[in-house]
C-alpha positions as CSV (number, residue, x, y, z in Angstrom):
1,M,37.4,-35.7,3.7
2,T,40.8,-35.8,1.8
3,A,39.0,-37.0,-1.4
4,R,36.3,-34.3,-0.9
5,L,39.0,-31.6,-0.5
6,S,40.6,-32.7,-3.8
7,D,37.3,-32.8,-5.6
8,I,36.4,-29.3,-4.3
9,A,39.8,-27.9,-5.1
10,A,39.7,-29.3,-8.6
11,Q,36.2,-27.9,-9.2
12,A,37.2,-24.5,-7.8
13,G,40.6,-24.4,-9.5
14,V,42.4,-23.7,-6.2
15,S,44.7,-25.7,-3.8
16,E,43.4,-28.1,-1.2
17,A,45.0,-25.8,1.5
18,T,42.9,-22.9,0.2
19,V,39.7,-25.1,0.3
20,S,40.6,-26.0,3.9
21,R,41.1,-22.4,4.9
22,V,37.7,-21.4,3.4
23,L,35.8,-24.4,5.0
24,N,37.3,-23.5,8.4
25,G,36.4,-19.9,8.1
26,K,40.0,-18.7,8.3
27,P,41.1,-15.2,7.1
28,G,43.5,-14.5,4.3
29,V,41.4,-15.7,1.3
30,A,40.3,-13.3,-1.4
31,S,36.5,-12.9,-1.6
32,G,36.5,-14.1,-5.2
33,T,38.4,-17.3,-4.3
34,R,36.0,-17.8,-1.3
35,E,33.0,-17.5,-3.6
36,S,34.6,-20.0,-6.1
37,V,34.9,-22.6,-3.3
38,M,31.4,-22.0,-2.1
39,A,30.1,-22.5,-5.7
40,A,32.1,-25.7,-6.0
41,L,30.5,-27.0,-2.9
42,D,27.1,-26.3,-4.4
43,V,27.9,-27.8,-7.8
44,L,29.3,-31.0,-6.2
45,G,26.3,-31.3,-3.9
46,Y,28.1,-30.8,-0.6
47,E,26.4,-29.0,2.2
48,R,28.0,-25.8,3.3
49,P,29.3,-25.8,6.9
50,P,26.7,-24.2,9.2
51,K,29.0,-21.3,10.1
52,L,29.4,-20.4,6.4
53,R,25.7,-20.4,5.5
54,T,24.2,-17.0,4.8
55,R,21.7,-16.1,7.4
56,S,18.3,-15.2,5.9
57,A,17.1,-11.7,6.4
58,G,13.6,-13.1,6.7
59,L,10.8,-14.9,4.9
60,V,8.7,-13.3,2.2
61,G,5.6,-15.2,1.0
62,L,4.6,-15.4,-2.6
63,I,1.0,-16.5,-3.3
64,T,0.1,-17.5,-6.9
65,P,-2.7,-19.3,-8.7
66,E,-2.1,-22.9,-9.9
67,L,1.2,-23.3,-11.8
68,D,-0.4,-25.0,-14.9
69,N,-0.1,-21.7,-16.7
70,P,3.6,-21.2,-17.4
71,I,3.5,-17.5,-16.8
72,F,3.1,-18.0,-13.0
73,P,6.2,-20.2,-12.6
74,A,8.1,-17.6,-14.7
75,L,7.0,-14.8,-12.4
76,A,7.7,-16.9,-9.3
77,Q,11.2,-17.6,-10.5
78,V,12.0,-13.9,-11.1
79,I,10.5,-12.9,-7.7
80,G,12.3,-15.7,-5.9
81,Q,15.6,-14.9,-7.4
82,A,15.2,-11.2,-6.7
83,L,14.4,-11.9,-3.0
84,T,17.3,-14.3,-2.7
85,R,19.7,-11.7,-4.0
86,Q,18.6,-9.4,-1.3
87,G,19.1,-12.0,1.4
88,Y,15.5,-13.0,1.9
89,T,14.0,-16.5,1.6
90,P,11.0,-16.8,-0.7
91,V,8.1,-19.1,0.5
92,L,6.0,-20.2,-2.5
93,A,2.3,-20.9,-1.7
94,T,0.2,-22.1,-4.6
95,Q,-3.5,-22.2,-4.9
96,T,-4.8,-25.4,-6.5
97,P,-8.4,-26.4,-7.4
98,G,-9.9,-28.0,-4.3
99,G,-6.8,-27.0,-2.2
100,S,-6.0,-24.2,0.1
101,T,-7.7,-20.8,-0.4
102,E,-5.9,-17.5,-0.6
103,D,-7.0,-16.7,2.9
104,E,-5.8,-20.0,4.3
105,L,-2.4,-19.6,2.6
106,T,-2.2,-16.1,4.0
107,E,-2.9,-17.3,7.5
108,M,-0.2,-20.0,7.1
109,L,2.4,-17.5,6.0
110,V,1.5,-15.1,8.8
111,E,1.8,-18.0,11.3
112,R,5.4,-18.5,10.0
113,S,6.2,-14.9,10.7
114,V,6.9,-13.8,7.1
115,S,8.2,-10.3,6.7
116,G,5.9,-9.5,3.8
117,I,3.7,-11.1,1.1
118,I,3.5,-10.7,-2.7
119,Y,0.1,-11.7,-4.3
120,V,0.0,-12.6,-8.0
121,S,-3.4,-12.5,-9.7
122,G,-5.2,-13.1,-6.4
123,L,-8.6,-12.0,-5.0
124,H,-7.5,-8.4,-5.3
125,A,-8.2,-8.8,-9.1
126,D,-11.8,-10.0,-8.5
127,T,-14.2,-7.0,-8.4
128,T,-16.7,-9.1,-6.4
129,A,-14.3,-10.1,-3.7
130,D,-14.3,-8.6,-0.2
131,T,-11.2,-6.3,0.2
132,Q,-11.4,-6.3,4.0
133,R,-9.0,-9.2,4.1
134,Y,-6.2,-6.9,2.9
135,D,-7.2,-4.2,5.4
136,Q,-6.9,-6.8,8.2
137,L,-3.5,-7.9,6.9
138,R,-2.3,-4.3,6.9
139,G,-3.7,-3.9,10.4
140,Q,-1.4,-6.8,11.4
141,G,1.6,-4.7,10.2
142,I,2.5,-7.1,7.3
143,P,3.6,-5.3,4.1
144,F,2.2,-6.7,0.9
145,V,2.3,-6.0,-2.9
146,L,-0.4,-7.0,-5.4
147,V,0.5,-8.1,-9.0
148,N,-2.0,-7.8,-11.9
149,G,-5.3,-6.5,-10.7
150,F,-6.0,-3.0,-9.3
151,S,-8.5,-1.9,-6.7
152,A,-8.7,1.7,-5.4
153,Q,-10.1,0.3,-2.1
154,I,-6.9,-1.5,-1.2
155,K,-4.1,0.7,0.2
156,A,-1.0,-1.1,-1.2
157,P,1.4,-0.9,-4.1
158,F,0.2,-2.6,-7.3
159,V,2.2,-3.9,-10.2
160,S,0.4,-4.4,-13.5
161,T,0.7,-5.0,-17.2
162,D,-1.1,-2.4,-19.3
163,D,-3.9,-4.7,-20.3
164,R,-5.7,-2.0,-22.4
165,A,-2.5,-1.3,-24.4
166,A,-2.1,-5.1,-24.9
167,T,-5.4,-5.7,-26.7
168,R,-5.0,-2.4,-28.6
169,L,-1.6,-3.6,-29.9
170,A,-3.1,-7.0,-30.9
171,V,-6.1,-5.4,-32.8
172,A,-3.8,-2.9,-34.5
173,H,-1.6,-5.7,-35.7
174,L,-4.5,-7.8,-37.0
175,A,-6.2,-4.9,-38.6
176,S,-3.0,-4.0,-40.5
177,L,-3.1,-7.5,-41.9
178,G,-6.6,-6.9,-43.3
179,H,-8.7,-8.6,-40.8
180,T,-12.2,-7.1,-40.1
181,R,-13.8,-9.8,-38.0
182,I,-11.6,-10.0,-34.9
183,G,-12.7,-11.8,-31.8
184,L,-11.6,-11.6,-28.2
185,A,-11.4,-14.7,-25.9
186,V,-11.0,-13.7,-22.3
187,G,-11.7,-14.9,-18.8
188,P,-14.6,-14.1,-16.5
189,R,-15.8,-10.5,-16.6
190,R,-15.5,-9.9,-12.9
191,F,-11.7,-9.7,-13.1
192,V,-10.0,-6.3,-13.5
193,P,-7.5,-7.4,-16.2
194,V,-10.4,-8.9,-18.2
195,Q,-12.3,-5.6,-18.0
196,R,-9.3,-3.6,-19.1
197,K,-8.6,-6.0,-22.0
198,I,-12.1,-5.5,-23.2
199,E,-11.8,-1.7,-23.0
200,G,-8.6,-1.9,-25.0
201,F,-10.2,-4.2,-27.5
202,Q,-13.2,-1.9,-28.0
203,A,-10.9,1.1,-28.4
204,G,-8.8,-0.7,-30.9
205,M,-11.8,-1.9,-32.9
206,A,-13.2,1.7,-32.9
207,E,-9.9,3.2,-34.0
208,H,-9.0,0.7,-36.7
209,L,-12.3,-0.7,-37.9
210,G,-14.9,1.9,-36.9
211,L,-16.9,-0.4,-34.8
212,T,-19.1,0.8,-31.9
213,S,-18.6,-0.6,-28.4
214,E,-21.8,-2.6,-28.8
215,Q,-20.6,-4.1,-32.1
216,S,-17.2,-5.1,-30.7
217,E,-18.8,-6.4,-27.5
218,A,-20.6,-9.0,-29.6
219,L,-17.2,-10.3,-30.6
220,V,-16.1,-11.0,-27.0
221,Q,-16.3,-14.5,-25.5
222,H,-15.7,-15.2,-21.9
223,S,-14.3,-18.6,-20.8
224,L,-11.6,-20.1,-18.6
225,Y,-7.8,-19.3,-18.8
226,T,-7.1,-22.8,-20.1
227,M,-6.5,-24.6,-23.4
228,E,-10.0,-26.0,-23.2
229,G,-11.4,-22.5,-22.3
230,G,-9.7,-21.0,-25.3
231,Q,-11.0,-23.8,-27.6
232,A,-14.5,-23.3,-26.4
233,A,-14.4,-19.5,-26.9
234,A,-12.7,-19.8,-30.3
235,T,-15.3,-22.3,-31.5
236,S,-18.0,-19.7,-30.8
237,L,-16.0,-16.8,-32.4
238,L,-15.3,-18.9,-35.5
239,A,-19.0,-19.6,-35.9
240,Q,-19.5,-15.8,-36.0
241,G,-17.1,-15.6,-38.9
242,C,-14.0,-14.3,-37.2
243,T,-10.8,-14.7,-39.1
244,A,-8.6,-13.5,-36.2
245,I,-8.8,-14.2,-32.5
246,V,-7.0,-12.3,-29.6
247,C,-6.7,-14.5,-26.5
248,A,-6.1,-13.4,-22.9
249,S,-3.4,-16.0,-22.3
250,D,-1.1,-18.2,-24.3
251,M,-2.8,-21.3,-23.1
252,M,-6.1,-20.0,-24.4
253,A,-4.4,-19.2,-27.7
254,L,-3.2,-22.8,-28.1
255,G,-6.8,-23.9,-27.5
256,A,-8.0,-21.4,-30.2
257,I,-5.5,-22.9,-32.7
258,R,-6.9,-26.4,-31.8
259,A,-10.4,-25.2,-32.4
260,A,-9.5,-23.6,-35.8
261,R,-7.9,-26.8,-37.0
262,Q,-10.8,-29.0,-35.8
263,A,-13.1,-26.7,-37.8
264,G,-10.9,-27.3,-40.9
265,H,-9.1,-24.0,-40.9
266,R,-5.4,-23.5,-41.3
267,V,-3.4,-21.3,-38.9
268,P,-2.4,-18.6,-40.0
269,Q,-3.6,-18.9,-43.6
270,D,-7.3,-19.0,-42.7
271,V,-7.3,-17.9,-39.1
272,S,-4.8,-15.7,-37.2
273,V,-4.4,-16.2,-33.4
274,V,-2.7,-13.8,-30.9
275,G,-1.8,-14.9,-27.4
276,F,-0.9,-13.0,-24.2
277,D,2.0,-13.5,-21.8
278,D,4.8,-14.9,-24.0
279,S,5.2,-17.8,-21.7
280,P,8.4,-19.9,-21.8
281,L,8.6,-22.2,-24.8
282,I,5.7,-20.5,-26.6
283,A,8.0,-19.5,-29.4
284,F,8.4,-23.2,-30.2
285,T,4.7,-24.2,-30.7
286,D,3.3,-25.1,-34.1
287,P,3.1,-22.5,-35.5
288,P,5.2,-20.3,-33.3
289,L,2.7,-18.1,-31.4
290,T,2.3,-14.4,-32.1
291,T,1.7,-13.0,-28.6
292,I,1.7,-9.9,-26.3
293,R,4.7,-10.2,-24.0
294,Q,4.3,-9.3,-20.3
295,P,7.5,-7.7,-19.0
296,V,7.8,-10.4,-16.3
297,Q,11.4,-9.5,-15.4
298,A,10.7,-5.8,-14.7
299,M,7.4,-6.5,-13.0
300,G,8.8,-9.2,-10.7
301,Q,11.7,-6.9,-9.7
302,A,9.4,-4.0,-9.1
303,A,7.2,-6.1,-6.8
304,V,10.2,-7.2,-4.8
305,R,11.5,-3.6,-4.5
306,A,8.1,-2.4,-3.3
307,V,7.7,-5.0,-0.6
308,L,11.3,-4.7,0.6
309,E,10.9,-0.9,0.9
310,E,7.9,-1.4,3.1
311,I,9.7,-4.1,5.1
312,G,12.6,-1.7,5.5
313,G,10.3,0.9,7.0
314,T,9.9,3.1,3.9
315,P,6.3,2.9,2.8
316,A,6.0,2.3,-0.9
317,P,3.5,4.5,-2.7
318,H,-0.1,3.2,-2.6
319,T,-0.4,3.4,-6.3
320,E,-0.2,1.2,-9.4
321,F,3.0,0.7,-11.3
322,V,1.9,0.0,-14.9
323,F,4.3,-1.8,-17.3
324,M,4.0,-1.6,-21.1
325,P,3.6,-4.9,-22.9
326,E,5.2,-5.7,-26.2
327,L,3.8,-7.3,-29.4
328,V,5.9,-10.3,-30.5
329,V,5.1,-11.3,-34.1
330,R,5.7,-14.9,-35.0
331,G,4.0,-17.4,-37.2
332,S,0.4,-17.6,-36.0
333,T,-0.7,-14.4,-37.7
334,A,-0.9,-13.6,-41.4
335,A,-2.8,-11.6,-44.0
336,A,-6.6,-12.1,-43.8
337,P,-8.1,-14.6,-46.3
338,E,-9.9,-12.9,-49.2
339,T,-13.3,-13.5,-47.6
340,G,-12.2,-11.6,-44.4
341,R,-10.6,-8.6,-46.0
342,R,-11.8,-5.1,-46.1
343,A,-13.7,-4.0,-49.1
């Protein structure tokens, strides 16, 4: 223990006597000094004495889709950190192909007496899903918040990115570069974010290129939110003569770039690609990806505030908090090739 005390004291920049007072819970130590000793324990890998451990205010469940898409770990990190700062312990439950369903994960969290649940891109976003599962959860007195995907039938706070604004931003950017054949690669139509992205795409195409909804609808390809899904959708759009492709996720955008290169096109000289999310590390792809940034930090914090308000007995508004996305221009978009320019 003497060696440990010296290690901790050296790491914290205090005396061994001070470390001893902190570890034994004795008074007379400044709060800043006490925090330094606690941090030194964590850094050196020592367990905190049981009497010094912060008691959790409760468990809060977080249910996400599979973590292959980097945007979901990014959201989970923000939400987890925000919960921890408020004294709660986050419990991450991830859906995986062939694994537990959302309902099974919900049941597992309820059995563990969670204080509340945050759902990210769950069944609430699927217009064909039965919303009674959420009515039953509310009937059990468990507060919950739903991220990305709105349903007027579910009485709960929603936190969403403005998907319509996102695709309008992307179309405006590409049209300003002279592109007239712009395609949209999105997920299955039954999901609310997909429907909103299509609406924004059609509005942008009408505003900037004068296309009717029917004309722009022909430039929409539905696929999976994966690199392979983006590649398949982009292959079809390139065959229709598109010189620019807006994708519903960064992973799809990477697949679109792969499809363009396999077809003998250069990105961005021949084909421009726009992603969605601004996932971690996406700025370092080849080329660095132009994308629509989801305000992950603000959205995650809003979701935590809403669920904690309900846990605290103050019902959060049963409405949708909509956050504005941001266009981040990097190296995957450029002026349209001469064959794709406006007359």
